N, C-alpha and C positions, 0 to 999 in steps of 0.2 A: 255376363261375361264370366267365363271360368279361368280360374287361375289357381296354378298348381306350382307349390312351394317344396323346394326340395330340403331336407332338413326340417322337416314340419313339426319337430319336437323341441327344435332349438330356442333358447330365451328370446331372440328377435323374431323368431317365426312366429311363436305363439302370440306374440303381442300383435303381430301384422295379420296373422288369422282373424283374431277379434275385430281390428279396425275394418278389414275389409268385409267380413261377414256383417258388421254392422252399416255397412254401406250398400247391402245387398248384394253383394258378389257371392256366385259360387265358388268356393274354394276347398281345394285339396291339398293335403301336406303329404308328402312322401315320408314313411318312417320305415325302420327294419324291424322294430320290437313291437309284436302287437300289444302289449301292455301299457303303449303309450295312447292306444287309440283314443281312451275315453276323454283324456285330457284334451286332444283335438276336437272332439265331439263338443266338449264344454266350451271351445273356443270359437265354435260355429264351423269347423272345418271337417271336410271327409278325409279319413285316415285311408292311406293308399300304402299297401305293405310292398315295398321293395329295397332291395340292398345295393346301394349304388356303387359299391366297391366291387360287385362280381355280376353285375347285371350285363346285359348287352344293349347296344344302343338301340336295336330293334324293338326290344323290350320296354324301354324308357320312353322311346318315341309312341308307341302305343299308348302309354300311359296319358302322353301330353296330346294326341288326337283330340281335336277340339276346343283346346285351350287358346285363349286369347294373348295370355301374359304366363310367363314361366319366371319364377323368382329361384336363385341359387342362393341358399342361406344356410347349407350345410356347412359343417367344419369338424377337424378332428377332436377339437376341443385342447386344452391348455395342458392336460395330463398326458398328451399321447406324445408318442415318439417319432423319431424322424421318418419311419417307413409310413405311418399314416398320414402324415404332412403331405407325402406324394400321392398315396392311393386316394384320399379325400380330397383334401384342399386343392390339390392339381387335378387327378386323374377323374374324380367324382364331377369336378366341375367341367371338365373338357368333354366326358360322356355326357351330360346334361346338356351340354350348348349344342353339341353333335345333334342328339336327339331332339332338340326342340327345332333345330334346322329342317331336319328329316321330316317331322310332323308338321311344318309349315307353322310354327307357332311366330306371329309377328314380333311379340314384344317381349323382351329378356332383361331381367334385371338380375345383376350379379352384384352380392354382398361382398364386397373384399376389405383391404385393410389399409390404413395409410402407412406409407413407405414400401408397400408391395413393390418390387422390382424383379423381374428374372435374373437380373445381374447383381442383386445384392449380395455384399461380402459377408464372410464369416462363417464360421462350422457350428455355432451354437443352435439349438432346436428351433429357438425364436428366427434365427437368420434363414434356416431351411424352410421356414413357414413363410417368412416373405418371399422369398424366391418361389415357392410353390404357388403362393397366391397371384404374384407377377405374372408367371407362366401361364395360369389359368386366364388371366384378364387379358394377356396379349392374343391367347386362342379365340377367346369369345370375340375380341375386336375383329378378327379375321371371317367371322361366320356373317357372309354376306347376305344372307337370308334372313338375319335377325335386326330386328331394330334395338341394338343394345344400350344400355346404359351402365358405368359401372361406378357404384357407390362403394366409397373408401372411407369408413368411420375412423375416428381416432380411438384412443383409449376407451373401452366401454365401461360403463358405470351401472349398479342398479337404481340409482338415484331417481325418483322421479321425475318424469320428463317435465321441462319448462315450455316446450312449443318453442322454444328460441333457439335458432342455430346459426351457424355460420358455414355456408354450403358455396363452395367455389372449386374452380380448377386446382388451386393450391391454397391451402389453409396453413399449413404447418401443424406440429404436433398439438393435442390436446384433447382432454376429455369430452365425452357426449354420452347421454344416457341411452340405454337400449329403447327405452320408450321413445324418445325423439328420433331414434334409427328407424324403428318400426313406422314412425307418423311420416318421416320423409319418403320411405319406400312408399306407403299409399298414397302421397300426393305422386310420386314417379309413376305408379301403374297409370294414372289418370290424366299424365302429361307427356304424350308421346313425342312433343316437340324437343324433349331431352335425349332423344336418341342419338347415339354417336358422341355422347359424353362420358368423361370420366371426372367425378366430381369428390373431393375430399369434404369430409362433413366431422365438425367440432362444435361443441356448446358456442352460443352466440347472442346475439341482440335481436335478431331478424324473425319475425313468425315462420313458422314453416312453409305455409302455402305461399307466402311472399317470396321466401327465398326460392322454393323450387320455379316458380313464374319467372323471378329475375334471371335465373341460369337458363331457362328456355328460351328467354327473349333476346341472349346474348349472341 
């Protein structure tokens, strides 16, 4: 199975690439800086050069041809301004979803954020970010050709993953390690019964595989 990850050099994406490659999947990561290619290869992923801020839907659909899963894990980053919240966190996500639908990729995973909401109030950069993510999530959920799952992690940490999480439609705020986010995404790849769900994720007490199976059965 071929899996293509947007934002392939991101901290969650690199972790996810290692997990998926270890499970025997063919993994490709979209990057815009060729200098990042060696890091992806070390993680077991094929680097694919493409700038999602300037690419066309047709070009990205070509990259996605033959993929069974597309994962949007790109982000403008905490140091970016308002403009890139729109062009990356919203615009690139919308483009990637449209391209996945055009390429007939059956499974689509969106890495979003807790509190993402197109109507989130406020004018701070983080408020703009939450609106951008909410608008992107709303767009993905209208793509009828995709079996989408939206994952909304809480505050991300670099602590070692515990493999224990809380994964529900609503969890409330809380931290979660990037290791555990990647582990949940890897399980979601293999659990198509989670299609159509928007899930919040924080640290908890339930093993990752059990938590994913639980929401798939609800």
